[in-house]
N, C-alpha and C positions, 0 to 999 in steps of 0.2 A: 776045300782049301785049308792049308795049315800054315800058321805063322812060324817063321824062324826068326832068330834074333836080328839078322841083317834087315829084315822087313820093317822092324820097329825101331831101328837105330835112331831115327830122328822123326819127330812129328810136330805138327802145329796144333796147338790146343783148340778145342771147341770154345768159342767165345760168343756170347749172346750179342746180337746186333752187329757183329763183326764178320765172322767167318761164314758169310752167305755164299751162294754159288758164284757170284761175280768176283768176290775176293779170292775164292779158291781157284778160279780160272787164272786170275792174275798170278797167284803164288805158283801155280803149276808151270807157268812160263819160265820161272827161275829155277825150279828144282823138279826133276822127274822122279826123284827117289823119296822125297819127304812124304810121310803119311799125313793126309789131311782129314780133318774132322768137321762135320756139320756143326752148326749151332745146336744146342739141345732142343729137341722137339718132344713134347709130351706124348705119351702113348695114346691118349684119347684124341689129341689133335690129329695124329696119324690115322686113327680109326674112323673119325667122324668128320675131319676137316677136308680142305681142298688139297688132295694128295699131290697133285702135280705142282702146285705152288710150294708146298712144303718140302717135297722130296726130289723133284726133278733136278738133274745135274747134267753138266757137259761130260761126255765120255772121256775127255782129256784129263778129268780130275782124278782118275784112278792113280794110285790106291787111295780109296776113300772110305771112311767109316761114318756110320750114322750113329749119333748119340741120342739115346732116348732117356726121358725122365718119366718116373712113375713108381708106384708101389704095389700095383696089382699084378700078380703073376700072370693071370689070364690076359689082361689088357696088354702087358708088355710082350707076351708071347705072340699075340695077334699082330701087334705093331712090328715086332721083329720079322715076322713072316712077310709082312707087306714090304718092309725095307729090303729083305732078301730078294723079293720079286722085282723090286726097282733096280737091282743090280749093284747094291753096295758090297764092299769087300769085308766088312766087319760091322758088328752091332755092339755099341758100348753103352753100359748102364751108368748114369750119372749118380754117384753117391758122394758128391762133393760140393755142389753148388749151394751157396748160402743165401740166395736171394729171398726177398720177402715172399715172392710168388711160390717158390718151391716149399718154403716153410708152411705157408697156408695150405698147400696141397699135400703135406706130409711126405715129401720125397726129397731128392737131392741130398744135401748133407745131413738132413734129419735121419736118414736111413743108417748113418753110422751107429745110431743107438738101437738099431734093430737088425743085427747081423743074421739072425735066423730068417727073417723076412727077405733080406737081400739074397740069401742062399736059395730060398724058394723061388724068387723072381728069376734068378739066372738059370736055375734048373729048368724052369718052364720055358725060358727063351731057348736054351740049348735043345730042348726036346722038339721045339717048333721049327728050327732052322738047321742048315748044315754049315752056316758061316761061323767063324770064331765069335764067341761072346766074350767081351772084356769088361772090366770094371774100373772106373776112375773114382778115386776117393780122396778124402783128406786123411790126416793121421789121427783125427779125433774131433770131437765137438765139445764146446763148453768145458765142463769139469772132468771129462773123461781122462783117464791116464792114457797117454798116446800109445805107448807100446802095447798095452793090453787091448785097447780099442782096435788098433790097426791089425795086430796079429790075429785077434779073434775073427775079425771080418774076413781076412784073407784065408784063414784056415777053414772057416765055414764055406766060403765060396769055392775053395780048392776041393773040398769034399763033394761039391756039386758039379765039379768038372771044369772049373775055370782055371786057365793056365797063364793068363796075362793080366797083370794089374798095373795101372798107372796111378802113381801116388803123388798128389800135391803135398809137399812136405811141410805143411802148416796145419795147425788146428783151424777149425771154423768156429768163431764165436757167434752163435745164433742169438744169444742174449747179450746185447751191449754194443755190438759193432755193426755198422752198415755193410752191405755187400762190397762196396768200394773199399772200406777200411779192412775188410777181411782179406783183401788181396795183398796187403802190405804189413799190417800191424802185427798179427800173430807171428812169432819168430819161426824161422825156418829150422828144420831139424833133418838135414840131409843124412846124418849118421844113422838115424833110425831106419831110413829107407835102405841104406847099405846093409844094416843088420837084417832087415827083412829078406834081402836077397841072399845073404849068407845062410840064413836059416832055411831058405827054400830054394836051393840051387836048381831044382827041377822046374821052377816057375820062371816066366819072363816078367821082369820088373822094370818099368819105366819110371823115371823121376821127373817131376814138374815143380815149378815154383821158383821165381827169382833168378832164373838162368838167363844170362844176357848175351853171351857170346859163344861162338863155336869152340873157342879154346876152353871155356868153362864146360861145354858139352863133352869134350874129349876127356876131361878130368872125371866127370860123372860116369862116362862110359867105361871107365876102368873098374867101376864098382857095380854097375847096373847094366841092363841090356838095352835100354833106350832112354833118350831124353825127349822131353816135350817142352817146347817154348811157346809162349803166347804173345804177350805184349811186345817183346823185343822185336820179333820179325814183323809185327804189324806196324810199329812205328818206324822201323828201319827195314823195309821189306827186302832190299837188295842183299841183306845178310843171307837170304835163301839161295842166292846164286852161287855161293861157295859150298853149300851143303854137300852136293853130290861128289865134289872133288875131295873136300877135307874129311868128311865122315864116312863116305862110301868108297873112296878110292877111284872114282871114275876119272878117266883121262881127258874127256871132252872139255874144251874150254867153256867157261860159263858164258851165257849170253850177256851182251852189253846192255846197259840201260836203254840205249837208243833202239836196239833190236827189240827189246821188250815192248816199247811204245809202238813200234811199227806193227807188232803182232796184236796189240790191243785195239788198234784203229778198226780193222775189219770186224772184230768182236763187238766193238761199240756200234758199228754200223748195223749189225744184226739186231742188237738190243733196241736201238731207236726205231728200226723198221717194225719191230714187234710191239712197239708202244711203251717200252721201258725207258724212263728218263735217263739221260746220260749220267746224272749225278749218282745213280745207283752203282755205277762203276767207279767214277772218278773219286768218290769219297774214300775209296780204299787205296788209291795210288798216290796220295799226297806226299808220302815220305820216300818216294822212289829216288829222288836226288838229294836226300838228306845229307847235309854237311858239305855239299859241293857248290861251286859257283853256279848261280842260276837256280838253286834249289828253292829259294824264296820266291822267285818269279814264277816258277812252275806251280807252286802251291797257290799263289795269289791268282794267277790266271785261271786255274781250274776252279778255285772256290768262288771266284766272281762270275765266271762265264758259264760253267756247266749248269748251274741251276737256272740261269737266265736263258740259255740257248740249249735247252735240254734235248733237242732233236738234231744237234749238229756235232757229229763226231770230230770235225776238224778242229774243235777246241783243243783236243789232245795234240794235234799236229802243230798248232800255233804255240802251245805251251812248250813243246819240244824245241821249236825254233828259237824261242826266247832263251832257253837253256844253252843251246848251241852258240848263240851270239854272245852270251855272257862268258861262256867257256873260251871262246876265241879272244875276247877282250882280256881275259885273265892271262892267257898264254902270251899275248902281245906285251902285256905289262911285265910279265916274268922274263921275256926275251929281250 
């Protein structure tokens, strides 16, 4: 399988504790074209852990990429092969996460300081699988000069055969900022990512970091091949319903929020039948009615009842009914 620019035009970022299989199923109900990513999974967890728990997914989630963390070429190659056997469409190497856990394990953003090792890792992964191997990075860490750090990393990995890079357009400060602060405080440098694309027209370059809207996405797509959004679609997930039409030119009307909930209910029924608590799904859908009449009632009903009635999918139907009643009242007042 080979990637072309339209395949990577829009993607949702891998986010720890957020983009699990239940969230990805929910997102896929809104966009058929967005490329989805797993949470980062370490290579050793894939090799030695509960693989079904870590890697299993619903077939509807395609196109779907597995993001791996690690710094051992041999371990990453083995984990990539396992991911390929599970049916993923892409294997992505994390060279950007600044969390304490990845720092202690000498991978994630730490690898920005070891571009030769990253090249060895991706070369080993490419040799092990037929899937596209991609790299997600920052523009540098700590006192690195961003242009030098980013371009060196890309050039080394390009020499190892990598053709698609996803760049979070901020530095990561491993010394002095928390992982949360690293998401906002280091300034964004979109122009550097644009320069990278101009310097490497033969590569696919996706841009990530601080992008909030599809209008902003279109602006970035004039300079790059793809945009990756993270927190914006998580907090306001219905943004994804417009992706296929606005960014891919699809003519099919987007699903309504109500239609999405109706499709979530049978999924929730399957979850609870298999022993998974309802909250595993509902925690991801809180923002579905963001900014609309009834949105607060939706969130309150789910947050109060899903944990308490974890085996009752009708909590979703009840919450939807509250929204519809509030919507009707708002229409009556307006009329």
